[in-house]
MIVORO-506807 format. One record per residue (C-alpha): residue number from 1; residue in three letters; chain; x, y, z. Coordinates in nm, 3 decimals. Layout:
BEGIN
> num	residuo	cadena	xx	yy	zz
> NUM	ALA	A	X	Y	Z
...
REM end
This chain:
BEGIN
> num	residuo	cadena	xx	yy	zz
> 1	MET	A	0.092	-4.164	12.015
> 2	GLN	A	0.068	-3.787	12.031
> 3	LYS	A	0.370	-3.719	11.843
> 4	ARG	A	0.252	-3.987	11.580
> 5	LYS	A	-0.098	-3.836	11.540
> 6	ALA	A	0.048	-3.483	11.460
> 7	LEU	A	0.211	-3.650	11.177
> 8	SER	A	0.026	-3.548	10.843
> 9	THR	A	0.007	-3.831	10.650
> 10	ASP	A	0.230	-3.762	10.338
> 11	GLU	A	0.468	-3.708	10.651
> 12	ALA	A	0.382	-4.086	10.801
> 13	PHE	A	0.401	-4.217	10.415
> 14	LEU	A	0.747	-4.049	10.355
> 15	LEU	A	0.889	-4.121	10.731
> 16	SER	A	0.757	-4.524	10.654
> 17	GLU	A	0.952	-4.533	10.309
> 18	LYS	A	1.221	-4.423	10.482
> 19	ILE	A	1.246	-4.714	10.809
> 20	PHE	A	1.141	-4.932	10.492
> 21	LYS	A	1.462	-4.838	10.291
> 22	ASN	A	1.693	-4.783	10.669
> 23	PHE	A	1.516	-5.197	10.727
> 24	ILE	A	1.663	-5.322	10.370
> 25	ASN	A	1.987	-5.179	10.368
> 26	TYR	A	2.082	-5.307	10.750
> 27	PHE	A	1.953	-5.642	10.721
> 28	GLN	A	1.918	-5.694	10.349
> 29	PRO	A	1.706	-5.966	10.393
> 30	LYS	A	1.711	-6.254	10.086
> 31	GLU	A	1.493	-6.485	9.920
> 32	GLY	A	1.363	-6.809	10.073
> 33	GLU	A	1.389	-6.598	10.418
> 34	LYS	A	1.052	-6.561	10.598
> 35	VAL	A	0.966	-6.248	10.788
> 36	HIS	A	0.671	-6.189	11.016
> 37	VAL	A	0.516	-5.853	10.957
> 38	PHE	A	0.240	-5.674	11.139
> 39	ILE	A	-0.035	-5.506	10.944
> 40	PRO	A	-0.093	-5.127	11.022
> 41	ILE	A	-0.403	-4.926	11.151
> 42	LEU	A	-0.346	-4.657	10.930
> 43	GLU	A	-0.572	-4.456	11.108
> 44	ARG	A	-0.350	-4.455	11.373
> 45	ASN	A	-0.074	-4.316	11.110
> 46	GLU	A	0.148	-4.673	11.275
> 47	ILE	A	0.412	-4.711	11.026
> 48	ASN	A	0.300	-4.815	10.651
> 49	THR	A	0.391	-5.156	10.631
> 50	GLN	A	0.280	-5.262	10.354
> 51	ILE	A	0.531	-5.110	10.217
> 52	PHE	A	0.791	-5.415	10.363
> 53	ILE	A	0.489	-5.641	10.231
> 54	ASP	A	0.510	-5.591	9.906
> 55	TYR	A	0.876	-5.608	9.871
> 56	PHE	A	0.869	-5.927	10.031
> 57	LEU	A	0.641	-6.050	9.847
> 58	LYS	A	0.830	-5.930	9.504
> 59	GLN	A	1.166	-6.093	9.667
> 60	ASN	A	1.023	-6.411	9.728
> 61	ILE	A	1.070	-6.327	10.074
> 62	ARG	A	0.824	-6.533	10.251
> 63	VAL	A	0.555	-6.335	10.453
> 64	PHE	A	0.365	-6.416	10.772
> 65	VAL	A	0.105	-6.194	10.959
> 66	PRO	A	-0.034	-6.232	11.293
> 67	LYS	A	-0.391	-6.273	11.343
> 68	ILE	A	-0.607	-6.249	11.668
> 69	VAL	A	-0.815	-6.605	11.675
> 70	ALA	A	-0.931	-6.678	12.066
> 71	ASP	A	-0.739	-6.395	12.226
> 72	GLU	A	-0.385	-6.562	12.085
> 73	LEU	A	-0.198	-6.446	11.842
> 74	ILE	A	-0.152	-6.713	11.535
> 75	ASN	A	0.060	-6.667	11.234
> 76	ILE	A	-0.075	-6.661	10.909
> 77	GLU	A	0.141	-6.681	10.578
> 78	ILE	A	0.083	-6.455	10.289
> 79	PHE	A	0.081	-6.453	9.939
> 80	ALA	A	0.008	-6.168	9.648
> 81	ASP	A	-0.382	-6.320	9.632
> 82	THR	A	-0.465	-6.329	10.054
> 83	LEU	A	-0.799	-6.181	10.084
> 84	PHE	A	-0.875	-5.939	10.422
> 85	GLU	A	-1.114	-5.814	10.603
> 86	THR	A	-1.114	-5.594	10.877
> 87	SER	A	-1.084	-5.696	11.284
> 88	ALA	A	-1.299	-5.553	11.548
> 89	TRP	A	-1.001	-5.346	11.628
> 90	GLY	A	-0.973	-5.214	11.276
> 91	ILE	A	-0.711	-5.437	11.186
> 92	PRO	A	-0.672	-5.584	10.828
> 93	GLU	A	-0.645	-5.956	10.864
> 94	PRO	A	-0.577	-6.254	10.645
> 95	VAL	A	-1.009	-6.400	10.604
> 96	SER	A	-0.807	-6.802	10.681
> 97	ASN	A	-0.760	-6.853	11.073
> 98	GLU	A	-0.505	-7.133	10.928
> 99	ASP	A	-0.214	-7.098	11.173
> 100	SER	A	0.116	-7.174	10.973
> 101	GLY	A	0.239	-7.313	11.286
> 102	GLU	A	0.570	-7.139	11.157
> 103	SER	A	0.803	-7.041	11.534
> 104	TYR	A	1.100	-6.964	11.341
> 105	PHE	A	1.126	-6.628	11.145
> 106	HIS	A	1.483	-6.461	11.013
> 107	TYR	A	1.242	-6.124	11.126
> 108	VAL	A	0.953	-6.070	11.360
> 109	ILE	A	0.896	-5.682	11.271
> 110	THR	A	0.690	-5.561	11.554
> 111	PRO	A	0.411	-5.257	11.643
> 112	LEU	A	0.519	-5.022	11.912
> 113	LEU	A	0.400	-4.714	12.061
> 114	TYR	A	0.788	-4.654	12.196
> 115	CYS	A	1.083	-4.777	12.241
> 116	ASP	A	1.303	-4.704	12.529
> 117	ASP	A	1.724	-4.740	12.436
> 118	LYS	A	1.747	-5.070	12.613
> 119	GLY	A	1.490	-5.236	12.354
> 120	ASN	A	1.195	-5.233	12.613
> 121	ARG	A	0.896	-5.168	12.409
> 122	VAL	A	0.503	-5.013	12.458
> 123	GLY	A	0.262	-5.161	12.267
> 124	TYR	A	-0.104	-5.131	12.302
> 125	GLY	A	-0.081	-5.363	12.644
> 126	LYS	A	-0.249	-5.703	12.518
> 127	GLY	A	0.119	-5.906	12.550
> 128	PHE	A	0.001	-6.075	12.223
> 129	TYR	A	0.365	-6.011	12.135
> 130	ASP	A	0.542	-6.073	12.475
> 131	ALA	A	0.356	-6.420	12.444
> 132	PHE	A	0.387	-6.419	12.083
> 133	PHE	A	0.822	-6.357	12.153
> 134	GLU	A	0.804	-6.669	12.394
> 135	SER	A	0.690	-6.928	12.143
> 136	VAL	A	0.918	-6.846	11.859
> 137	SER	A	1.291	-6.955	11.834
> 138	SER	A	1.562	-6.747	12.034
> 139	GLU	A	1.721	-6.685	11.678
> 140	VAL	A	1.473	-6.465	11.573
> 141	LYS	A	1.500	-6.068	11.527
> 142	LYS	A	1.288	-5.904	11.717
> 143	ILE	A	1.283	-5.552	11.533
> 144	GLY	A	1.059	-5.238	11.649
> 145	VAL	A	0.983	-5.011	11.399
> 146	ASN	A	0.902	-4.631	11.504
> 147	TYR	A	0.946	-4.268	11.357
> 148	PHE	A	1.081	-4.088	11.645
> 149	ASN	A	1.428	-4.236	11.826
> 150	PRO	A	1.408	-4.338	12.224
> 151	ASP	A	1.478	-4.021	12.427
> 152	GLU	A	1.297	-4.114	12.726
> 153	MET	A	1.375	-4.454	12.970
> 154	ILE	A	1.034	-4.663	13.039
> 155	ASP	A	1.027	-4.716	13.355
> 156	ASP	A	0.773	-4.992	13.446
> 157	VAL	A	0.893	-5.294	13.270
> 158	TRP	A	0.769	-5.581	13.390
> 159	GLU	A	1.006	-5.912	13.412
> 160	ASN	A	0.783	-6.128	13.100
> 161	ASP	A	0.829	-5.771	12.901
> 162	ILE	A	1.083	-5.936	12.588
> 163	PRO	A	1.312	-5.657	12.492
> 164	LEU	A	1.362	-5.625	12.128
> 165	ASP	A	1.667	-5.670	11.949
> 166	TYR	A	1.690	-5.350	11.681
> 167	LEU	A	1.463	-5.076	11.649
> 168	VAL	A	1.446	-4.887	11.298
> 169	THR	A	1.337	-4.527	11.270
> 170	PRO	A	1.345	-4.300	10.950
> 171	THR	A	1.756	-4.184	11.072
> 172	ASP	A	1.894	-4.483	11.248
> 173	VAL	A	1.885	-4.827	11.292
> 174	LEU	A	1.973	-4.915	11.649
> 175	SER	A	2.079	-5.240	11.810
> 176	PHE	A	2.017	-5.339	12.127
> 177	LEU	A	2.252	-5.669	12.142
> 178	ASN	A	2.551	-5.523	12.289
> 179	GLY	A	2.768	-5.684	12.026
> 180	LEU	A	2.610	-6.027	12.072
> 181	GLU	A	2.508	-6.063	11.695
REM end
């Protein structure tokens, strides 16, 4: 988190653009596919996924975002005219509380603080994404995005933690599938 906080707003935006380009070049999402993507808390210098969202909407790729309702992560499909409000946690979320009921996505772009070279991720400690990963199709590509490549192991992995399939950084797309694609 300290390394991320040390980035200037301009650096974070430029790195986010590189992550976006690596994602598009590697995965080549297509019209009609479904992507679940988090909305960034820019004050925390999170990856600017608004770049992704704008692109997906222009390419007629269906976009779903998370919203926490009654301590549960639900999936809301968004459109260019979707209205947003800031949650108590400082997260922009759709005004609507209507869960899409969708459980199959082609890609889930996941927030994280850190990811090791085995796909284990450190989030904000609420467990929302591990529960979410259990509720969606096993075919979903679980993709983390981070400004930094892994350089340390996470040694306190819990048995209920669900690893990522990929990590996209400004310089790499790392697969944790061990050739099982």
